[in-house]
PAFI-441448 format. One line per 2 residues: number of its first residue (from 1); their letters; for each residue x, y, z of C-alpha. Coordinates in nm, 4 decimals. Layout:
NUM) a) X:Y:Z; ...
***
This chain:
1) mg) 20.0168:6.0993:6.7541; 20.3982:5.9755:6.7962
3) rl) 20.6492:6.1919:6.5807; 20.9914:6.0898:6.3848
5) as) 21.1400:6.2971:6.1694; 21.3329:6.1083:5.9509
7) ge) 21.6429:6.3748:5.9354; 21.7012:6.3359:6.3742
9) rw) 21.9587:6.1692:6.5348; 21.8778:5.9142:6.7110
11) hv) 22.0604:5.6471:6.8681; 21.8446:5.3425:6.7471
13) pd) 21.8715:5.1398:7.1235; 21.7079:5.4032:7.2729
15) la) 21.5030:5.4847:7.0556; 21.3709:5.1342:6.9875
17) at) 21.2835:5.1361:7.3543; 21.1376:5.4813:7.3840
19) ia) 20.8735:5.3794:7.0564; 20.8378:5.0031:7.2494
21) em) 20.7304:5.1707:7.6168; 20.5106:5.4140:7.3347
23) ea) 20.3313:5.0601:7.1688; 20.2842:4.9311:7.4896
25) ae) 20.1291:5.1699:7.6806; 19.9419:5.3829:7.4297
27) qp) 19.9418:5.2378:7.0013; 19.9982:5.5256:6.8706
29) rw) 20.0021:5.6596:6.5588; 20.3579:5.7446:6.3901
31) vw) 20.3872:5.9624:6.1729; 20.7100:5.9821:5.9507
33) tv) 20.8373:6.0685:5.5992; 20.8874:5.6652:5.4261
35) ta) 20.8228:5.3457:5.6299; 21.0594:5.1274:5.3828
37) dv) 21.3448:5.3833:5.5440; 21.2469:5.4236:5.8987
39) yp) 21.1314:5.1336:6.0575; 21.3902:4.7896:5.8742
41) pl) 21.5955:4.9056:6.1288; 21.3184:4.9365:6.3928
43) lr) 21.2120:4.5590:6.3156; 21.6051:4.5265:6.2997
45) ag) 21.5996:4.6015:6.7390; 21.2912:4.4408:6.7657
47) vr) 21.0575:4.6960:6.7605; 20.7077:4.6347:6.5703
49) va) 20.4151:4.9250:6.5269; 20.0787:4.9058:6.5368
51) rc) 19.9908:5.1779:6.2873; 20.1612:5.4687:6.1145
53) hd) 20.0466:5.7256:5.8648; 20.3681:5.7292:5.5540
55) le) 20.4084:6.0838:5.4656; 20.5431:5.9594:5.0816
57) lt) 20.2888:5.7606:4.9797; 20.0379:6.0190:5.1088
59) ea) 20.1418:6.2584:4.9290; 20.2116:6.0218:4.5907
61) ll) 19.7894:5.9444:4.6026; 19.7117:6.3450:4.6665
63) lg) 19.9181:6.4662:4.4171; 19.7393:6.1960:4.1475
65) ha) 19.3781:6.2398:4.3011; 19.4671:6.6607:4.2000
67) gr) 19.5746:6.5029:3.8529; 19.9950:6.5697:3.9227
69) wg) 20.0487:6.1593:3.9005; 20.3947:6.0987:3.9211
71) ep) 20.5479:6.4930:4.0782; 20.7732:6.4409:4.3014
73) rg) 20.6734:6.3327:4.6635; 20.9258:6.3223:4.9190
75) la) 20.9258:6.5344:5.2333; 21.1239:6.8023:5.0595
77) aa) 20.8985:6.8269:4.7897; 20.5906:6.8961:4.9936
79) va) 20.7865:7.1205:5.1969; 20.8429:7.3460:4.9169
81) rl) 20.5567:7.2692:4.8121; 20.3517:7.4432:5.1158
83) rg) 20.6019:7.7774:5.1293; 20.5976:7.8311:4.7331
85) lp) 20.9179:7.7247:4.6725; 21.1342:7.5608:4.4189
87) vp) 21.0210:7.1787:4.4570; 21.3314:6.9723:4.4571
89) pd) 21.3118:6.6182:4.2348; 21.2744:6.3016:4.4687
91) rp) 21.6369:6.1123:4.4900; 21.6132:5.7815:4.3219
93) rp) 21.5917:5.4748:4.5226; 21.9311:5.1950:4.4662
95) da) 21.8231:4.8703:4.3897; 21.7813:4.6710:4.7129
97) ep) 22.0530:4.4655:4.8372; 22.0888:4.1233:4.8743
99) pg) 22.0449:3.9742:5.2405; 22.3509:4.0233:5.4705
101) fa) 22.4798:4.3330:5.2339; 22.5637:4.6100:5.5194
103) qv) 22.2628:4.7529:5.7238; 22.3266:5.1612:5.7126
105) al) 22.2171:5.3424:6.0333; 21.8774:5.4340:6.0931
107) fd) 21.8042:5.7482:5.9389; 22.0568:5.7636:5.6680
109) av) 21.8525:5.6878:5.4010; 21.6630:6.0025:5.3815
111) pa) 21.6249:6.2671:5.1969; 21.9576:6.5230:5.1888
113) gr) 21.9493:6.8157:5.5010; 21.8156:6.8018:5.8347
115) ve) 21.4356:6.7472:5.8537; 21.2251:6.9557:6.1606
117) is) 20.9581:6.8172:6.3429; 20.7617:7.1539:6.2421
119) dl) 20.7732:7.0823:5.8986; 20.7036:6.7197:5.9427
121) lq) 20.3641:6.8500:6.1031; 20.3175:7.0584:5.8941
123) vy) 20.3138:6.8598:5.5860; 20.0733:6.6427:5.7865
125) ev) 19.8179:6.8567:5.8676; 19.8243:6.9821:5.5154
127) qa) 19.7116:6.6254:5.3926; 19.4949:6.6047:5.6845
129) rk) 19.3265:6.8970:5.5189; 19.3878:6.8152:5.1787
131) it) 19.2015:6.4829:5.2926; 18.8263:6.6266:5.3641
133) et) 18.8188:6.8165:5.0587; 18.8067:6.5357:4.8251
135) gh) 18.4644:6.3869:4.7016; 18.4667:6.1190:4.9643
137) pg) 18.7115:6.1977:5.2654; 18.5794:5.8938:5.4509
139) rf) 18.6903:5.6220:5.1767; 19.0352:5.8576:5.1159
141) rm) 19.1362:5.8169:5.4598; 19.0570:5.4606:5.4162
143) lv) 19.2866:5.3772:5.1162; 19.5835:5.6859:5.3609
145) aa) 19.5236:5.3490:5.6017; 19.5387:5.0769:5.4557
147) es) 19.8582:5.1549:5.2226; 20.0840:5.2977:5.5486
149) ag) 19.9326:4.9937:5.6645; 20.0581:4.7696:5.3987
151) al) 20.3499:4.9229:5.4657; 20.4252:4.8257:5.7799
153) ia) 20.3346:4.4652:5.6951; 20.5876:4.5090:5.2958
155) ae) 20.8794:4.5564:5.5970; 20.7234:4.2873:5.8061
157) mg) 20.7686:4.0435:5.5042; 21.0857:4.1724:5.4348
159) ht) 21.2646:4.1010:5.8023; 21.0806:3.7810:5.8598
161) gl) 21.1183:3.6290:5.5183; 20.9853:3.3562:5.2441
163) pw) 21.1027:3.0474:5.3943; 21.3229:2.8632:5.1500
165) ra) 21.4591:2.5246:5.0900; 21.8103:2.5966:4.8856
167) di) 21.8923:2.2553:4.8750; 21.5451:2.1192:4.6958
169) hd) 21.6470:2.4954:4.4422; 21.8986:2.3230:4.3889
171) el) 21.7368:1.9838:4.2809; 21.5050:2.1505:4.0953
173) lr) 21.7260:2.3129:3.9167; 21.9996:2.0600:3.7623
175) el) 21.6394:1.8399:3.7116; 21.5197:2.1513:3.4919
177) lg) 21.9089:2.2606:3.3212; 22.1853:2.0074:3.4804
179) pp) 22.4498:2.1086:3.6756; 22.5187:2.4454:3.6527
181) qp) 22.8616:2.4889:3.4490; 23.2200:2.6608:3.5285
183) mg) 23.1314:2.8973:3.1424; 22.7958:2.9471:3.0000
185) pp) 22.4504:2.8580:3.0176; 22.3918:2.4309:3.1779
187) rr) 22.3259:2.2135:2.9618; 21.9811:2.2162:2.8779
189) la) 22.0079:2.5312:2.7336; 22.3115:2.4483:2.5618
191) el) 22.1015:2.1121:2.4047; 21.7478:2.3810:2.2768
193) ta) 22.0127:2.6201:2.1505; 22.1057:2.3490:1.9192
195) ei) 21.8324:2.1950:1.8537; 21.7030:2.5548:1.7742
197) na) 21.9658:2.6030:1.4854; 21.9286:2.2846:1.3640
199) af) 21.5655:2.3324:1.3109; 21.6392:2.6917:1.1297
201) gt) 21.9293:2.5108:0.9762; 22.1940:2.8005:1.1068
203) hg) 22.4888:2.7865:1.3491; 22.5826:3.0493:1.5828
205) lh) 22.1903:3.1840:1.6369; 22.0469:3.2962:2.0452
207) pd) 21.8053:3.2059:2.0682; 21.7997:3.4715:2.3914
209) lp) 21.8205:3.7557:2.1628; 21.4671:3.8569:1.9794
211) te) 21.5898:4.0105:1.6994; 21.8199:3.7709:1.5695
213) vv) 21.5076:3.4950:1.6204; 21.2832:3.7125:1.4309
215) ra) 21.5327:3.7846:1.1394; 21.5821:3.3682:1.1833
217) fh) 21.2005:3.3697:1.1244; 21.2125:3.5839:0.8505
219) ra) 21.4617:3.4319:0.6304; 21.2252:3.1065:0.6941
221) gi) 20.9685:3.3247:0.5218; 20.7519:3.3382:0.7947
223) di) 20.6917:3.7503:0.9955; 20.6281:3.7496:1.2778
225) pn) 20.6156:4.1238:1.5365; 20.8370:3.9327:1.8452
227) tr) 20.9139:3.6312:2.0155; 20.6039:3.6343:2.2683
229) rw) 20.4691:3.3640:2.3322; 20.1540:3.3607:2.1863
231) vl) 20.3159:3.4798:1.8960; 20.5176:3.1491:1.8486
233) rr) 20.2133:2.9587:2.0061; 20.0740:3.0458:1.6576
235) vd) 20.3554:2.9972:1.3964; 20.4102:2.6391:1.2585
237) hp) 20.7698:2.5965:1.1853; 21.0018:2.2993:1.3359
239) av) 21.2043:2.5608:1.6008; 20.8741:2.6458:1.7934
241) ap) 20.8467:2.3699:2.0066; 21.2256:2.4072:2.1620
243) ll) 21.2550:2.7826:2.1442; 20.9071:2.7904:2.3858
245) ef) 21.1064:2.5297:2.6433; 21.3989:2.7340:2.5940
247) ke) 21.2516:3.0857:2.6645; 21.1146:2.9310:3.0187
249) ly) 21.4401:2.7739:3.1234; 21.5856:3.0625:3.0448
251) ri) 21.4126:3.3131:3.2197; 21.3973:3.0136:3.5767
253) wt) 21.7589:3.0518:3.4905; 21.8749:3.4357:3.4453
255) ah) 21.5734:3.5339:3.7826; 21.5835:3.2077:3.9868
257) gw) 21.8645:3.0474:3.9040; 22.1849:2.9450:4.1061
259) aw) 22.2697:3.2857:4.1470; 21.9553:3.3965:4.1997
261) cd) 21.9473:3.2166:4.5780; 22.3456:3.2918:4.6412
263) aw) 22.2648:3.6714:4.6276; 21.9037:3.6434:4.8198
265) vr) 21.8612:3.3066:5.0254; 21.9807:3.3731:5.4003
267) dg) 22.0096:3.1253:5.7023; 21.6723:2.9332:5.4886
269) rf) 21.4905:3.2560:5.4349; 21.4453:3.4693:5.0964
271) rp) 21.3876:3.8488:5.1911; 21.2787:4.0289:4.9364
273) ey) 21.2084:4.4419:4.9468; 20.8126:4.5360:4.8924
275) vp) 20.7220:4.8025:4.7436; 20.3877:4.8780:4.8220
277) gg) 20.1566:5.1106:4.5621; 20.4883:4.9904:4.3117
279) vv) 20.2422:5.0253:4.0657; 19.9594:5.2585:3.9207
281) sg) 19.6782:4.9862:4.0390; 19.7957:4.9928:4.3749
283) rw) 19.9148:4.6767:4.3166; 20.2676:4.6190:4.4948
285) at) 20.6453:4.5438:4.2936; 20.9429:4.4619:4.4261
287) rg) 21.3036:4.6402:4.3845; 21.5453:4.3533:4.3671
289) gg) 21.4775:3.9472:4.4022; 21.1528:3.9047:4.2639
291) al) 20.9489:3.7863:4.4669; 20.5972:3.8277:4.3248
293) qv) 20.7222:3.6868:3.9718; 20.8496:3.2809:4.1015
295) pk) 20.7954:3.0717:3.8847; 20.5680:2.8048:3.9686
297) vv) 20.7735:2.5166:3.9668; 21.0757:2.7064:4.1197
299) rk) 20.7956:2.7774:4.4277; 20.8490:2.3903:4.5428
301) av) 21.1329:2.5528:4.7460; 20.9133:2.6885:4.9505
303) ma) 20.8712:2.4558:5.2573; 20.7368:2.5596:5.5615
305) dp) 20.9531:2.5412:5.8661; 20.9813:2.1434:6.0989
307) gh) 20.6202:2.1930:6.3454; 20.4597:2.4414:6.0869
309) tf) 20.3157:2.4839:5.7699; 20.1750:2.7107:5.5409
311) vv) 19.7888:2.8973:5.4905; 19.7492:2.9606:5.1388
313) ad) 19.4603:3.2315:5.0671; 19.3649:3.3233:4.6938
315) ag) 19.0956:3.5353:4.6183; 18.7928:3.3772:4.3428
317) ql) 18.7053:3.5649:4.1188; 18.7835:3.8607:4.2739
319) ep) 18.7485:4.2213:3.9471; 18.4254:4.0224:3.8344
321) rv) 18.2750:4.0412:4.2460; 18.4060:4.4128:4.2550
323) la) 18.2852:4.5199:3.9393; 17.9303:4.4054:4.1282
325) av) 17.9551:4.6045:4.4721; 18.1483:4.8853:4.2981
327) sg) 17.8568:4.9321:4.0342; 17.5612:4.8920:4.2583
329) de) 17.3681:4.6566:3.9743; 17.1589:4.5001:4.1787
331) rl) 17.1044:4.1881:3.9166; 17.4876:4.1720:3.9599
333) ar) 17.5022:4.1521:4.2675; 17.2732:3.8371:4.3534
335) aa) 17.4982:3.6776:4.0683; 17.8220:3.7417:4.3620
337) ae) 17.6565:3.6399:4.6304; 17.7084:3.2457:4.4993
339) gd) 18.0358:3.0649:4.5264; 18.0928:3.0419:4.1495
341) ly) 17.9730:3.3975:4.0056; 17.9990:3.2485:3.6534
343) aa) 17.7397:3.0074:3.6270; 17.5305:3.1739:3.8428
345) la) 17.5857:3.4056:3.5342; 17.5133:3.1361:3.2986
347) ad) 17.2423:2.9973:3.5361; 16.9870:3.3750:3.5243
349) sf) 17.1410:3.4982:3.1708; 17.3883:3.2808:2.9703
351) dg) 17.1577:2.9679:2.8982; 17.3587:2.7423:3.1368
353) dr) 17.7016:2.8693:2.9343; 17.9045:2.9699:3.1857
355) gk) 18.1934:2.9648:2.9207; 17.9992:3.2637:2.7484
357) ak) 17.9401:3.4412:3.1013; 18.2974:3.4924:3.1488
359) ia) 18.3452:3.5711:2.8080; 18.1247:3.8274:2.8562
361) ll) 18.2221:3.9997:3.2017; 18.6015:4.0351:3.1439
363) ga) 18.4975:4.1632:2.7608; 18.3351:4.3833:2.9622
365) my) 18.5749:4.4782:3.1683; 18.8879:4.4359:2.9556
367) gq) 18.7265:4.5523:2.6417; 18.7271:4.3077:2.4198
369) tg) 18.5137:4.4063:2.0907; 18.5282:4.1099:1.8530
371) gd) 18.5233:3.7091:1.8229; 18.2528:3.5210:2.0873
373) ai) 18.2602:3.8722:2.3058; 18.0071:4.0226:2.0496
375) pa) 17.6778:3.8301:2.1626; 17.8187:3.7769:2.5020
377) la) 17.8599:4.1612:2.5500; 17.4962:4.2130:2.3678
379) vl) 17.3413:3.9947:2.6428; 17.5439:4.1455:2.9304
381) rr) 17.4229:4.5138:2.8574; 17.0746:4.3652:2.8441
383) ry) 17.0361:4.1804:3.1390; 17.3149:4.3829:3.3575
385) pt) 17.2471:4.7689:3.2198; 17.4490:4.8842:3.5617
387) af) 17.7384:4.7420:3.5584; 17.7862:4.7229:3.1909
389) ey) 17.7553:5.0999:3.1970; 18.0304:5.1868:3.5066
391) ve) 18.2684:5.0724:3.2838; 18.1806:5.2250:2.9655
393) aa) 18.1817:5.5268:3.1531; 18.4810:5.4808:3.2586
395) ar) 18.5344:5.3862:2.9025; 18.4237:5.7313:2.7229
397) tg) 18.6484:5.9351:2.9940; 18.9786:5.7604:2.9591
399) ea) 18.8963:5.8563:2.5565; 18.8550:6.1911:2.6089
401) gg) 19.1887:6.2445:2.8203; 18.9903:6.2330:3.1805
403) lv) 19.0562:6.0768:3.5034; 18.8879:5.7802:3.6644
405) rs) 18.9499:5.6879:3.9995; 18.9477:5.3906:4.1970
407) wl) 18.6497:5.3381:4.4997; 18.8833:5.4813:4.7240
409) gr) 19.0150:5.7564:4.5595; 19.3391:5.5957:4.3743
411) tc) 19.3303:5.7991:4.0163; 19.4523:5.7152:3.6892
413) pp) 19.7299:5.9539:3.5569; 19.6499:6.1435:3.2701
415) aa) 19.6505:6.0656:2.9190; 20.0252:6.1327:2.8976
417) gs) 20.1287:5.8654:3.1310; 20.2584:5.5090:3.0753
419) wr) 19.9722:5.3562:3.1677; 20.1855:5.0485:3.1040
421) da) 20.3256:5.0186:3.3797; 20.0581:4.9017:3.5091
423) gl) 19.9806:4.6367:3.3308; 19.6262:4.6905:3.2792
425) dp) 19.6006:4.7603:2.8944; 19.5490:4.4957:2.6486
427) pd) 19.8257:4.3110:2.4407; 19.9566:4.4406:2.1493
429) ev) 19.7505:4.1954:1.8916; 19.4612:4.3612:2.0522
431) ap) 19.5843:4.7120:2.0924; 19.2741:5.0047:1.9690
433) pp) 19.4345:5.3401:1.7922; 19.5718:5.5334:2.1024
435) gr) 19.2175:5.7034:2.2248; 19.0654:5.3580:2.2539
437) ar) 19.3778:5.2302:2.4199; 19.3005:5.4794:2.7005
439) gr) 18.9692:5.3897:2.7061; 19.0708:5.0474:2.7969
441) ft) 19.2679:5.1213:3.0303; 19.0358:5.3257:3.2574
443) rn) 18.7938:5.0723:3.2147; 18.9679:4.8476:3.4030
445) fv) 19.1597:5.0378:3.5950; 18.8304:5.1540:3.8184
447) iq) 18.8432:4.7885:3.8779; 19.1607:4.6333:3.9215
449) at) 19.2871:4.9451:4.1185; 18.9599:4.8697:4.3564
451) aa) 19.0481:4.4877:4.3512; 19.3887:4.6466:4.5391
453) ew) 19.2365:4.7869:4.7735; 19.0115:4.5338:4.8617
455) al) 19.3135:4.3171:4.9162; 19.5747:4.5782:5.0799
457) vl) 19.2441:4.5788:5.3407; 19.2139:4.2317:5.3907
459) la) 19.5796:4.2301:5.4809; 19.5480:4.5186:5.7129
461) tl) 19.2966:4.3439:5.8581; 19.4361:3.9672:5.8827
463) rt) 19.7797:4.1508:6.0896; 19.5496:4.2774:6.3228
465) el) 19.3823:3.9484:6.3251; 19.7585:3.8222:6.3752
467) ag) 19.8300:3.9943:6.6430; 19.9281:3.7419:6.9537
469) td) 19.9641:3.4779:6.7632; 20.2884:3.3280:6.6254
471) ae) 20.1589:3.3249:6.2507; 20.3456:3.5676:6.0064
473) lv) 20.2531:3.6824:5.7103; 20.5568:3.6072:5.4368
475) lf) 20.4102:3.6692:5.1463; 20.1459:3.9094:4.9545
477) vh) 20.0642:3.8226:4.6023; 19.8048:4.0381:4.4068
479) de) 19.4897:3.9121:4.5844; 19.7080:3.6027:4.7330
481) vv) 19.8565:3.6093:5.0751; 20.0613:3.3118:5.2487
483) vh) 20.0713:3.3081:5.6232; 20.3921:3.0681:5.7793
485) cp) 20.2129:2.9618:6.1477; 20.2890:2.6528:6.3484
487) ve) 20.0640:2.3079:6.2853; 19.8358:2.4268:6.5671
489) qa) 19.7737:2.7287:6.5163; 19.6665:2.6847:6.1735
491) gr) 19.2971:2.6703:6.2311; 19.3368:2.9791:6.3612
493) vv) 19.4480:3.1630:6.0922; 19.2134:3.0496:5.8801
495) ea) 18.9483:3.1649:6.0894; 19.1484:3.4817:6.0542
497) vh) 19.1340:3.4976:5.7101; 18.8061:3.3932:5.5923
499) as) 18.6949:3.7314:5.8849; 18.9631:3.9549:5.7229
501) aa) 18.7650:3.9100:5.3666; 18.4366:3.9435:5.4660
503) sa) 18.5783:4.2593:5.7218; 18.7638:4.3895:5.3869
505) gr) 18.3921:4.3532:5.1716; 18.2145:4.5256:5.4549
507) ll) 18.4829:4.7980:5.5106; 18.4920:4.9365:5.1899
509) fg) 18.1109:4.8453:5.0089; 17.9338:4.8511:5.3119
511) vt) 17.5785:4.5609:5.3294; 17.6048:4.4375:5.0176
513) pv) 17.5449:4.1336:4.9024; 17.8635:4.0885:4.7279
515) rf) 18.0466:3.8099:4.8345; 18.4079:3.7869:4.8391
517) pl) 18.4737:3.4053:4.8820; 18.8743:3.3174:4.9291
519) dv) 19.0176:2.9500:4.8303; 19.2270:2.8524:5.1174
521) sv) 19.4699:2.5146:5.1566; 19.6606:2.4346:5.4792
523) vg) 20.0439:2.2771:5.2780; 20.3407:2.1965:5.4151
525) ay) 20.4910:2.3225:5.0635; 20.3659:2.7092:4.8839
527) ad) 20.3721:2.4254:4.5191; 20.0976:2.2595:4.6752
529) ak) 19.8735:2.4991:4.7651; 19.5642:2.5425:4.5263
***
């Protein structure tokens, strides 16, 4: 077991050489405080490691399991807990700097004060003991290993970068927005602003300010709660069409426009900072750059290098398949053994109506209670009672203020937590009273968090499968993985992706008829993937 205390001062080349020698000889599991702090300098020195134990990520998982979600998780806090001292808050991490900023020394961005190896080992030993005390220690150990592996992959992807053609990006922006202007928005946004003002019979309305738009509709005799897309689409008014176009283009201009490209794309690569477990469901986030929210139209700028290609793998119908696996519902599992789960479900129980089958299953997982879902849910309850009861039990626990866990043991926040940050609860227009909203959150948490675990195990397994090739993981978005590789290695990568998906299913759920198929595309441009 390798050990690195972030407070120690090392000469980077010497440390990198030592780690490289140990990796080649024994492939240890490195125990360190925060992968996001320790690993990037090693990558810049040309060193990659196979395994690690991230103390901070593990501490967060254990705190959540104990119902203490959101408490300080840094090493200083963990040391204070085991010594019975006041627990200091975690230092806030700044937003990521764009590529090309001045790099810090190897261990500068760590908790203030010296960190002793003995402290690091004590925390590691306490964490190991607490893992054995969880309800399913084998599963939780897998969660910790996958989370730590994800942190390594996140740092590696940020270091490698996503191939990005700035010239194509510029062409796309000019086609959508018109040329950039010295001052103010580009031409197309200015034209849409004029159309919107003309539709309202006003002058000086700023369509990027929701409060002004809501007031303009009110003056027109139309009351709307907000300017979200689904709200506007229900309104019959000449301003709606230009408003919807304005919202889409304005987001592209501000979030992924020329300024974004100038800041984040260097040497043909986009290098954001990924945050594993960045939301409560375990899904990733980013700290700067917005890599997980790149609009489809902008993805046309993501082009493989000459002689290379992308292998893009996307898990289909992942959450329903996860429900079949975790619930143990044999009938649903048989449907999930097919390539199209919804079609199999329809043939078995919905008179061949695939749409009704999909509505029923999604309604059960998200807690939909009205409209077309009512008769479909009745069929689901009768024909697949075990699966239906699995999510119902999670909902009841949530409504009572209790905690629910994913398959591997990630725990939802307590009732007072901000679960909206997870993106799991329903839109405002269908949100029930607070207790029921909590139930909708917990019923989906047990599925979505487990789906995130499956995807993370797939990613970690694929990283191992690709060792020894020239293929590189360059993007991971929820249940989609993008690999950049030489054209001649694409076939091997495709096989590795499928093998990793099958392995992830076996590692999490053991022997099960449930399949986790992937839609795999081999493309030169990311936008061309299925």
